[in-house]
N, C-alpha and C positions, 0 to 999 in steps of 0.2 A: 454690571458687577465685574469685579476682577478677582481672580483666585491665584494664589501663589503657593507652589509646592517646592520650588527650587531654593530652599532655605527654611526659615521658620514659617509655619503655616500662616498665610495672610489671606484675609477676605476684606475687600474694599468695595464701596459703592462706586458709581460712575464718577463721582466727584473726588474720589480718593480718600473718603472718610472710612476709617477701619470699622468693621463690624465685629462685635464680640460674639463668638460662638461659645455658649454657656458651659456645657459639660464636656469632660474629656471623651466620653463615648459618642456624643454628638459630633465632636470634631473628628473622631475616628471614622464615623459613618460618612461624613461629608468627604473626607479624604479618600475613602475607599471608592466612592462614586466618582470622584474626580480622577482617580487613577485609571478608571475604565474609559475616560474620555467621552462620556455621554452614551456609552453602549449599555444595553440592559445588563443587570446584575441580579442573579438569582438570590432567593432568601438564604439558601444554604451557603453560598459564597460569602455573603455579607456576615452571616453569623460566624463562620470560621475565621474571616478576616479580622473581626473585632474581638472575639473571645478565644480564638485558637481552638485547642482541643477541649476546653472546659466550657462548652456552651450550656448556659443554664436552661432549665425547663421554661422559664418565663421570657426567653430571648425574643420570641415573636412579638409579644405584647410590649416588651421594652423597646423594640425597634419602632413600633408605631408611635410610642411616646417621643422617642428621639426625633422622628420625622416631624412631628407636630412642633417640637421646640425649634428645629432647624427652620421651618417655615416662618415661625415668628421672628427668629433672629435675623433671617434674610430679609424680612419685612417686604415680601412680595405677594403677588396675587395668589400663590399657592400652586401654580402649574410648573414651577421650577423643578420640583421633585414629584415624579409620578410613581404611584404605588399600585401594583396589580397583583393578582394571585400568583403570577409568575415571578415577581420580584420588584426591583426598583430601577428607575432611570432618572438621571439628572440631566436636565437640559442645559447645555453649555455651548455658547457661541464660540466661533473659531478664535476670536480675539480676546476672550475672557480668561483663558488659562495660560499661565506662563509656559507650561510644558508644551502646549500646542504651538505657541509662538516660537519657542526654541526649536522644535522639530521642523517648523516651516523654514526658519532661517538656515538650518542645517541642510535641508533639501535644496534650497536655492544656492547655498554655498557649494554644494556638491556639483550642481549643474554649472555654476560659474567656474569652478576649478577644472571641470572637463573642458570647458571652453577656453581655459588659460586666461581668464579675465581676472588678473590678480588684484586689481583695485577693487573690483566687486567682491572678491573673496574676502579681502581685508575688512571691507565695510560690513559684510554679512556676518562674519565671525565675531567682530566687535559687538554687533547688535545682539547676537546670540549670547555671548558671554556676559553682556550687561544685565541679562535677566537673572543671573545667579547671585544669590545673597548669602550662601553658606551651605552647610550640609542639608540635603533635601529631607523634609519631614522630620526635622530634628526635635520638634516639640509635640509630636502627635503620638499618642499611646497605641501603637499597632504591633502585632506579633512580628517577629523577625521574618517569618515565612511570607508575610505580606509586604513588609518594608524593603527587605534586602534585595529582592529581584529588581524592584524599581530603582533603588539607589545604585545598584551595580550598572544597570542600563544607562542611567543618566550620567554617572561618573565616566563611563566609557565614552559616551557621546561627547561629554565636555572635553575629555582628553583628545578626542578626534578633532574637535573644533580648534583646540589650541594648536594641534599639529598643523592644521590647514592655515591658521592665522600666521604662525611663524613661517610657514612655507611661503605665504604671500609676502611677508616682510622681506624675506631673503630674495625673492624674485624682484621686488621693487627696490632693492638696494638699501633697505633699512636695517642693516645688521648691527649698526652701532647701538649699544645699550640693551640688546636683547640677550646677550651672552649670560648675564647674571640671572635673568629669569629662567633661561633654559637650564642653567646649572642646578637651580633649585628643583626643576622638574625631573632632571636626570637623577638627582639624589633621591627624590621621592619614588621614581619609577625607573630603577636602573636597568630593567630588562626591556624597556620600550626603546627599541633601537632607532626609531624615527627621531626622537628627541636627541639621542646621542649624535646622530648624523647632523642634525640642525645646529647643535652646539659646536661641533667640530667646524662646520662651515662658517658659522658666525665668528668664532675665534680666529680662524684663518684669515677671513676677510678684514678682521680688525687688527691685523698685523701681529697676531699671537700664534704662529704655527706650532711652536713648541707646546703650548697649552692644548692646542687641538690634538696633537699626537698623544699627549698625556691622557686626554679625555678618552681617546680610543683605547689606549692600553688598559686603563682602569675598567672600561666597559668590557673589553675582551676577557679580562681575568674574571670579572663578575659573571659573565655569561657562561664561561667554561665551568666555573665553580658551581653555579646554580643549575645549569641545564646539561652540562657535559658535551656541548657542541661549540663550534666556532660562530662568530657573528655572521649575519646574513651577507651574501656576496656583495650587495650594494654598499654596505658599510666598509667591507674590506677594500672594495675598489676606491671609495672616497679616501680611505687612509693612504692608499698607494698614490693617488693623485696629489694629495697634500705633500707627501714625501718628495715627489718629483716636481713640486711647484708648478703643477699644471696651470698654464695661463687661462684656460677656459673657466677656472674657478673664480676668476676675478669678478668682483661685483659690478653690476651695471650702476650708472649714476642714480643716486637716490631720488625717488619721486617726492613731490611735496607731501608732507604728512597730512593726515586728516585734521580738519579744523576742530573736531571734537575728539579728545583723546579717549581711548578705551578705559573704562573704570577698572579699579582693582577687582580681581575676581575672588579674593579671599577675605573681603571685609564686609560682613553682614550689616545690613542697615534695617531700620524699622519699616521703611516704606518699600513698596514694590515698584521698581523703576520702570519707566516706559522704555521700549527699545529705541536705540538711536536712529535717526533718519539715515537713509542710504543715499549717499551722494551719487550723482550721475558721473559717468566717465566722460570728461570733456573731449578726450582724444578718440572717441568712438568714430569709426568710419561711417559715412552716410549709407553705404551699401557694402558691408563687410562680407567676406566669403568665409563662412565658418567651416572648420575642419575638426569636428568634435568626436569622431569615431574613436572608441577605446582601442587599445592595441589588441591584435589577434594573437592567440597563443601559438607558439611555434610548433607545438606538438599536436596540432589539430588532427584528430584521428576518427575514422569510423562513420562519418556522415557524408561521404563523398557523393552518394547518389542524390541525397536531399540537396546538397550544395549545388550540384550541377543543375538540378531542376530550378532552384531559386534563381541562380545566375542566368539561366536560359530565359526564364520568364521576365527577369528584370530588363533584358534586352528589348522587351516590348516597349519600354519607355523611350527607346530611341526613335519611335515613330510619332512625331508631333502632329498627329492627324485628328486631334480632337476626340480621341477615344476616351472612354471612361477611365479615371484613375484606378489603377489596380492596387489592391491592398494585399500584400503578401504576408501571410500569417503563419507563425509556427506556434503550436500549442503543445503542452505536455506537463507532466507533473514536475514538481521542484527537483532540480538536480539533473535533469535530462539534457542539458546543454543547449537550451533554446537561444539564449543570448550569445553564446559562443558561436553557434552556427550562423546567426544573423549578422554578427559583427564580421565574421570571416567572409560571408557573401558580400557584405557592403564594401569591404576592402577590395575584393576582386572586381567589383563593378564600378568603383568610385570614379574612375577616369571618365565614365560616360556622363557624369554629373558635375560639370566644371563649376557650377555656381555654388557648390558647397554641400557638405554632409552634416546633418544635425543628429545628435543623439540626445534623447530625453527619457529619463527614468520616471515613469508615471506612478510608481509605488502602488500598483493596483492591489497587491497582496498585503500591504502594510495596514496598520490600524488607521492611518491617515493618508489615503490615496490622494494624489494631486487632482484637484478639480480641473475640468476643461478650461475654465476661465483663467486659472493660474498658469496652466500649461501654455495657453495662448499668449499670456503676458511674457513668459520666458521666450517663446518663439519670436515674438515681435521684437524683444530686446536683442535677440540673436541676429535678427535681420536689420538691425540698425536703428530701431525706433527708440528715441529717448524715453526714459521712464515717465516723464511728465506728459508725454504725448501718447502714451498707451491709453486707448479709450476704456471707459468703464462698460461692463456688461458683456455677456457671452456673445451675443449676436454681433455687436459692434467689433469686438476683437476678432471674431471669426471672419467677418467680412474684410477687415483690414488685412488679415493674414492672407486670405485668398487673393486679394488685390496685389500684395507685395510679391507673392510667389508666382503669379501668372506670368507666363513667358520665360520663366527661369527653369533651369534644369537642376533640381536639387534632389538629394536622397535624404529621407527622413526616417530615422529608426526610433520607433516608440517602444520602449522596453517596459515589460511588466504591466501590461494594460489590464485593468480590472474587468471592463465590460465594453460592449460596443458603444454605449452612450458616452464613455469617457474619451473615445478616440474619434467619433464621427465629426465633431466640430473642428478637429485638427487636420482634416484632409484637404488637400488642394482642390480647387474647383475645376482645373483643366489639366489635360495631359501634358507630359513632358517631365514631370517629377515622379518619383516613386516613393511608396511608403512601405516600410517593413514594420511588422508588429510582432512582439512576443507576448504570450499570455498563458496563464494556466487554464483558461477557459476556451472552449471552442467558439470562435467568433465566425458565425456562418452567414451573416447577413451582408457581406461585402463581396464584390467581384474580385477575382484574383486567386492565386495559389493558396491552398491551405494544407499544411503538413502537420500531422500529429506525430510527435517524436515519442518513440518507445525505447525499449532497452537496446543497447548495442549488441550485435551478434558476437558470439564468443571470440572469433578471430580478431575482430576490431577491438573488443574489450581487452584482449591479451596484449595487443600492440600498444594500446594506450597505457596500460599498467607498466609494460616494459619500457616505454619511452620515458617514464618518470622514475621508476625504481631501478632500472638498469636491466638490459637483456640477459646478462650473465646470471644475475640473481634469480630472475624469473625462470630461466631455462634450467637452472640447477635443481629445482624442486618442482617438476611438472604436476605431481599429484597435489601438492600444497597450493600451487598456483591455481589449479582447477577449483579448489575449495574457496580461495579468495574470490575468484570470478563468480562462483555461485553465490557467495555471501553478498557481493555487491550487486548482483542481479542485472548486470549490464548498464548500471546507472553511471554516466560519466563523472558526476561529482563524487560519488562514492569511490570510483576507481582512482580518481585524482588524489583524493585524500588518503586512500589506502597506500597508493604509490608514494605520496609525500611522507607518510609516516615511516615507510621503509627507507626512503632516501635519507631521512633525518636520523636514522638509527642504524649505522653500519653494522653494529653487532647483532642485529636481528637477522634471522633467516626468514624466507617466505613462510616456512612452517610455523615460526613463532607468531607471525601475524595471522595466519590461518587459524591457529588455536584460539587466539583472542577473539577473532570474529565469529567463530563457530561455538564458543562457549555460550551456554544457554542464556539468552536475554541480554547479551552484551554487544550485539552488532552495532546498534545505534550509538552506544557510548564510545565505541572505538573509532568510529568514522568521523574524525575531526582533525583539523590542523589550523593553528592560529585562531582566527575568529570565524572560520568556516565549520559548520556542523551540518551533517546530513539531516539530523532530526529537525533542526531549526528550519531548514529549507522545506522539508515535507510538511511540518506542522503548520506553516503559514496558511496552506490551503484549507486545512481542517479548521483552524481558528476562524477563517473567513466564513466557512460553512456554518460553524457554531454561532457566529455572530448573526448570520442571516436567519438562522432558526430561532433566535432569541428575540426577534422583533416583538416589542411589548404589545399587549392588547390595549384597547381604548382605556384612557385614564378612568379610574374608579375611586370611590371613596375608600380609604384604608379600612380593610376589614378582613377577618379570617375567611379563607375560602371554605365554601360549604363542602361537607363530606358527600361523596357521590351516593346517590340513592340506589338501592338494589345491588345486584351483582352482575358482573359481566361474564360472558362466555369465554372460552379459551382463545377465541380469535378476536382481534380488534381491540384488545384491552389497552394497547399502548399507542393506538393510531392517532389520537387527537388530544390526549390529555397528558399531564405530567409537567414537571418543571423544565425550563429550557435545558437543552442538551440531553434530556432523557426521552425525547421523542424524535422522530424524523430521521433525516439522513445522518446526522452526527451520531446518534445512538446506533443506527444500522452499521455505520463504519466501525465502531468500536466492537460491537458484539459479534458481527460476522467475521471479524478478524480472529475470533477464537476457534473458528472452524479450521479444518485442514487446508493446506495450501493447494487447492485444486479448483478447477472451474465448477461453478455451482449454478443452479437455476433459481427462479423466483419462488418456487414452491418450498424448497428447503429454507430459503431465507425468511419466508413468511413464518415457517414453523419456529425458527430460532428466535425471531423477534416477537412471536405471538401476536401477529397482526394479519390483516387481510392482504391478499396477494396484490390487489390493485394499488393500495397505498405503498406497499413495499416496492413494487415495480417503479413507481414514481421516484422513490428515494434512491433506488439503485441507479436509475438514469441520471439523477442529480449528482450522484457520486462519480459517474462516468464523465459527465460534463465538467466536473471539478478536477478531473484526472486523479481522483483518489481510488478509482476502481477501473479495471479494464473490461472490455466486452469483446471477447474473441469471436463470438458468434451471436446471432440474435437470441435474446433471452438467456444468454449464458454470461457469467461474470467471474472475474478472477482478480486477486490482489497481486500487485508487485510485491516481492518478498520483503523489501524494506518498508513499504507502506503497511504490510501486514504486521511487521514488527512494531511499527508505530501504533497501529490499532490496538494491539495487545497491551502495550504500555499505557495507552490512554484509558483502556477499559479498566486496568488495575488502579489507575488514578481516579477515575470518575464513577465507576459502577461498583456496587457492593459485591463482596465475595459471594453472597447468596444469589444475586442477580446473574453473575457470571456463571455460577454453577448451574442455575436453572436453564440458562441459554444453551449450555453444552448438553444438558440432559434432554432438552427439547430436540436438539439436533440428532442425538443418538437414537432417540425414540422414533423420530421420523425415518431414519435409515432402517431401523429394525422392523417397523411395521411395513414399510415399503418393500423390503427384501422378502418378508414373509408372504406378502400378497403376490409378489412376482414369482416366488418359488411355487406357490399354489398353482400357477399356470404352467411353469416350465416342467415341473415334476409332480403331477397331481397325486400320485400314489406314494410319494416319499414321506417318511416320518418327519414331522416338523416340531420345532420347539414350542411348547405351550406359552402363549403370551399373557395369559391371565384373562380376567373378566373385565378389565378396564376398557375405556372407549378406544376404538381403533382410529389411528390418525389418517387412514386413507381407505377407500373402498377397493373392491377387487379390480384387477385389470380385465379389459374386455376379452383379450385373447392372447395367444402365445407371442405374436409379433409385438404387441404393445408392451408386454412384460419384458421381453428380450431387449427391445429398444430402450426401455427405461434403464435396465441394467447397463447397457452399453454407454448411455449418457452419463450415468452416475457412478461408474465403476471406480474411478480414482477416489471420489468422495467416500464411497462405501468401504473400500479397503482401508483407507486412512482412519475412518470412523472407529474401527475396531481398536486400533492403538490408542486413539484419543479417549475412548470410553475407559479403557484399562488404566491409562494414566490419570484420568479424573476420578478413579475409584468406583466407576460404574462397572464392576467386574461381571455381574450377572448379565447385564446388557451386552458386554463385550463378547463373552463366549456365545451368547444366544445369537448375536448378529453374525458371528463367524459361521455358526451352524446353519443359519438361514441362507447364507450366500452359496452354500454347497452346490445347489442345482445349477447355478450359473457358472461358477468357477470350474466345474468339471468339464466344461466345454472349451478346453484349451487354455484356461487361465491358471496353469499349474503354479507359477511363481506366486501369484496372489493367493491361491489356495494355501500354499505352504505358509506364507506370511500371516494370513489371518488366523489360521488354525494354531500356529505356534504361539501367537499372542493370546488366542482364545484359551489355549491350554494353561498358560500362566495365569490368566484371569480366573479360570475355573478352579485352579489350585488356591488362588487367593480367597475365593469364597468358602473353601473347605467343603465344597459339594463334590463328592466322589462320583456321583452319577454324571455331573457335568464334565468332570475330568475324563471319564470313560468315553463320553460322547466325542470329545475333542480327539482323544487317542484314536477312536474309530475313524474319525474324519481324516486325521493325518495318515492313517494306514491306507485309506482309499486314495489319498493324494499320491502316496508313494507307489501304490499299485497302478494308478493311472499313468504314471511316468515310466512304467516298464520295469519296476523293481519289486516283483512279488515276494522274493525271499525276505527283503528288508521290511516289507509291509506286514509280514506275519508277526514280527516282533511287536509292532504297535498293537495289533489285534490281541496278542496274548497278554499284553499289559492291561488292555481293557477287560479281558476275561478275568484276570486276577481280581479286579475291582468288583465285578459282578458276581463271581462265584460265591456261593454260600450266603448271599443276601436274598431275603424273601422278595417276591414280586418282581423279579428281574428276568422272567422267561422271555419276554419280547426282546430285551437287550441281548441276552445270551444267544438266542436264535439268530439275531442279526449278525453277531460277531462270528459265530461258527460258520454261517453262510459266507461271510467275507473271507474267512480263512480257506474255505473250500474253493472260492474263486481264485485265490492265490495259487493253490496247488493245480487248478486247471490251467492257469497261465504257465506254470512250471512244467506242464505235461505229465504231472503225477495224478492221473485221473482216479486211481484207487484211493489215494489219500483225500482227494477232493470229495469222492463219494462218501468216505467215512465221516467227514465233517458235515456234509449236507444231512446225513442221517442223524448226527448229534443235534443239528439245528432243528430238525423235524420232531425230535423228542421233546423239545421245549414248546414248539408251535407246530403241531401236526398239519395245520391248514395254511402254512406260509407259502403262498403261491410263488413268491420270489425264489424261495429255496427249491420248490418243486421244479420250476423252470430251469434253474441251474443244474439240478440233479439230472434232468433229462439230457442236458448238454453233455454232462460227464459220461452218462451211459452211452450216448451216441459215439463219443470218442473211443469208448471201449469196445465198439462194434455191437453193442447190445441194443439195437435199434427198436426192436419190438417193446422191450422194457421201457425204453425212453418214451415211446408213443403212449404206453399205458400210463406212465407218470403224467404226461401232458393231458391225457384224457381226464385223469383225476383232478388235476389243477383246473382244467376248463370247467368241470362241473362246479367246483367251488367258486370260480370267477363269475360264472353265470348266475349262481345262486345269490352271490353277494353283489352282483352288478358291478364288479371291479373291472371295468372295460380297459383301463390302462394296463393292468397285469395280464388281461386276456390278450391284448394286442402283442405284448412281449412274448407270451406263450405261443401265439400263432407264428411269430417270427422264428422262435426256436424250433417249432414244428417244421417250418420250411427248411431250417438248417439240418435237422435230423433226416428229413426225407431226401435232401440232396446227397448227404453222405451215404444214404441207403440206396443210391442210384435210382431214386424215384422223383426225377426232376420235374415232370409234369405235375405231380401232386404238390411238389414244393412251390411251384408257381402259384397254385391256387391258395396255399397257406399264406404266402407272402402278400397276395392281393387282399385276402381277408384282413391281415394285420394292417395293411396300409389304409384300408377303408376306416377301421377304427381309429388309427392314429390321426388321420385327417380330421375326423370329428373332434378329437381331443385337442388338436393343435400342437402336438408334441413333434416339432420338426426334426429334432435330433434323432428320435426313435424312428421317425418316418424315413430319414436318410439312411439309417442302418438297414431297415427293411428293403429299401430300394437297392442298396448294395447287394443284399442277398438275392433279390429278384433278378438283378443283372447277372449274377453268377449262375442262377438256374437257367436263364435264357441262354447263357453261353454253353452250359452243359447240353442244351437241346440244339446247339448250332444255330441259334437265332441271333446272329451277331449284331444286326442293326438295333433290335430291341434291347439287347444287353448294353450296347454303348449308350443308348438313350437313358437307360436307368442309371448307369455309372456316371454319366455326365451330369445329370440332375443331382445325384447324390453328392458328387464332388463340389458342385456350386454351393450346396447347403453346408457341407462340412467345412469348406473354406470360410463361409460367412460366419459359422458358429465357432470357428477356431479349433476344430478337432484335427490337429495336424497329423496324428498317426494314421487315421483312416484316410485323410486326404492323400498321403503318400501312397498308401495301398491302391487307392482308386486311380491315381495317375499311372501307376505301373500296369494296372489292368488295361487302361485306355491305350497306353503305349504299346502293350503287347497285342492289343486287338488290331 
C-alpha cells in the first residue's frame, strides 16, 4: 500500500490503483493513525481528534464500525489495523507513507549538507519536494487542533528543504533562472531572511546588483516594521559585500544539471508520485577525507572540567596498540549542552585524527530515529563507497565499514543516539579511531568515559548569560540576574535563549526578563528564540517515554474492555491498568511534578501515585535513565526546575483536574500522617492535632532516632507541603500539618517554624475555625519565644487568649496559653508575673504537670526553694498516678535545677540521674541533652570537673546534631571556661 498526506488524501495499492475510503469519518480515522506514524494511539486521542470537544456517547461503537469499514476498503487480511483495549495501531512500512519518505530525505539531505556534498543535497531535496502535491490533508475532515500542528510542521520542513535546495543550486553555480522563484518565496515569506539572502546572491551573480540591493532594502524595511529590529548580521554582511563588489561572491562554473528536472511544488496531481532516483556523484574521491564537524560556539562556557577529561581520554586513541575502541559518551537531559561539549572536544583533538572527522545525527529522540543500517549506508558513502556498491543488510554494511576504517585514524561523533543497539554496529573493530556519542540515555555497556551532564554552576551560568546578553547589562541588575539564573536552572540552552532574547531587545532590562520568566507558569513559554524552544527540547524525552509505555498488547478482536470486577485497595490501583500515558513512568513524571521542588523518596511518590513502592521505584529509575529526573542520593529523587515546569504543564494537559487534586491531597495526607507519627516519638506528652478516625497512612516510628531521621530527610518536602496544601484549598490539612511539625521545628529550625505557622495561620483563618487560629497563634508565640523575644511572644499568646476566653470547653487551651505567658515572663526575669500566670493556668487545669513544673522553676528563682520542691512533690504524685513518665522526667530535671540553686548540688546530681534514666527509656534525646547540661553544672558545683566536662561534651554533641544553637553556644562557653 501507499498512503499520501502531503496534498489531498491518497490511498493506493502496490500497483498504483487508488482505493476509495468510503466515509469522511473513516478517512479521518485513517489519517489520525497515519499521522502517528505507526505508533499506538489511545481511544481518547482518536475520539478527540475526530470529534473535537463534541464526542458523542456512541463514539466507541462508531469507531469499531469505522475500523471494520476501513479493513474492507483496504482489502487486506485484517492485521493492518490493530485494536486493543488500550487503543489503535496502524501497521505502516517505512516506504508506504509519503511523510516518512519525506522525513528520510530531509535527514539524508541534512547529513549531505553537513558534508558539503551539494550535488547530493540537490538530488535529495528534489526527491523530497517531489512528494508534495498541495496543501497537506486538504480534503480530510479533522478539527484544527489535529490538522494545524501537522500542517505547520510539514510546511516549515518544506521551506527548510527549499532553502537547502537553493543553497545547493548556488554552490553548484546554478543561479540562472532561480531568482524569479526566490522572489515569489520572499514575497510569501518576507521575514525569512535565508530566502532574502539567496535572492540577493542569485541577482548579483546574474548581473543584477542593483536589484540585489533593492531586495535587501525592501527586506530591511519590512523586518524593521514588523519586528522592530535590523536584519541578522549575515544578511547585513552580504549587503556590504555586494556594495563593495566582493570578488569572492563570484559564482563557480555551473555543474551539469540533473537529467530529471524537479517537478513543480505547487501543482497538485491526482496520483502520488514516486521519489526521484538519487544520482551518484561521479566526482567522488575513492578515499575522501571527511571534515564534517559542525562549528564550535565561540562562547563555550562552563564545561571546562568535562572538556579536559574527554580530551585527555581521547588521547588514548593515539596508541595503536590493539586496545579496545573506547566509546566516550555524554548523556543528559535536553538542553544541557551535550552536542556543544562533544563538538568542542572533537575540534580540540581533531589534529590527532588526520584521516577525517565524521558527524552523524542519529535522531534518537525523534519519532523516526535513524536505523543502524541507514546510518552505516551514510558512513560508507562518506568513506567513498558508491551508492550502488553499498551492500544490503546490517551485518554486511557493518563488516564493510569496519574493513574500510581499519588502519585509519578517524574521529566519529554520533549525535543523539537513542540506545546502545543503535550505535553498536557503527563502532570500528580496531583501535586507532575514536567514537564520541551524545544521548539522553545512560549508555553503560561500552568501555570508555561516560559523563552525565547536569546544570552549570552559578558562576559559569552567569558567565554564559553575560557572554550573550552583555556584561554591562547583567552586572547592572545583580538581583534580577540571580532570578534569571534561578529560572534557567543552570541549563545552557535556557541560558542561551534567555541571553538571546535580551540581546535582541535592547530596550529590555534584565529585570524585565526576570519578571517574564518568574511570572506563574510562563517560564517555558518565554525561553525561545527563532526555532529553538526549551519546552520542545525537554518534551522529546517525555514523548519517547510515552511512546515506550504505549506499546500495544497482543492483537485482539475489537470489543469493549470488560469492567474490572470487585474493588481495589488504596495501593496499587494504577500499577498495571489504565489507558496509555495514564500508568507507569509517564504518569509518574506528570503527577510527581505537582509536588514541591525538593528531593523526595519512594514512599511519598508511591502515596502520590497510589501505587505500590516497588513499581514506583522502577518508574522513578526509568525517569532517571531518561534524564527526566535526577537522583542526588540513593533512593532520593528530584526534578530540574524546568523539567518540573514541563511536568506541571503536561499534567494540566493530560490529567483531569480531579486526578491532579487527588494526587496533591494524597501527598499532603502522607506528610500529615508521617509528621503526626514522628511527633508522637519526639514529644510524646505534647498536645497533637486530632486526625480523625480514618485509616492512617503509616504506622508508628520505632524510636526517637528513626522519627528524627525521617524529619531530617523530608524537612524540605514537609515545610513546602504546608504552602502547597493552603494553595490547593486544603486549609484544614495545611494548619494541621504546621501544628504537627512543631516538635521537630523547635529543635533549631526557627525559620521553617515561622514559615509554616504563618501559612498555617492564614489557612486556619480561611477555614473560619477560631480554635485552629488560636492554635497557630500559640505556635507562633512559641516560635518567637524560642528565638529570644519573649516580650513579642506575649502579644501572640494574648491574641490566642482573646479567641478562647468566654468560649465553653476551652479550659485546656486557656491553661496552655497562660502557662506560655508565664514562661515569657520567666525569660524576662519577671518571676512574680510568671507566677501569677501559672496560677491562672492552674485555675483552668489544676493538675497540669507542665504548669506545675514551670511554677516550681519560678518559685526557685524567687528564692522560695521549699515551696518549689513542694510543688514538684505535688506534680510527681500526679505524674506517677497517671504514669506520665515524660512529664515526670521534666519534673525531675527541674528538681535538679531547684536543688542546685538551693546549694544542694549532691541531691541535684541524684535528681538529674533519675531524669536521665526516664528520658533514655522514652528516647527523648533533646530533653536528655538538657538534663545532661544540668548534671554537668551540678558536677561543676561539686568541683568534679572531669565528670562535668564529660556531661557537657555529650550534651553539646547532641545539641549540635539536633540544631539547638542557643544551648550549643552556652555549652561551648562552659567547656571553654573549664
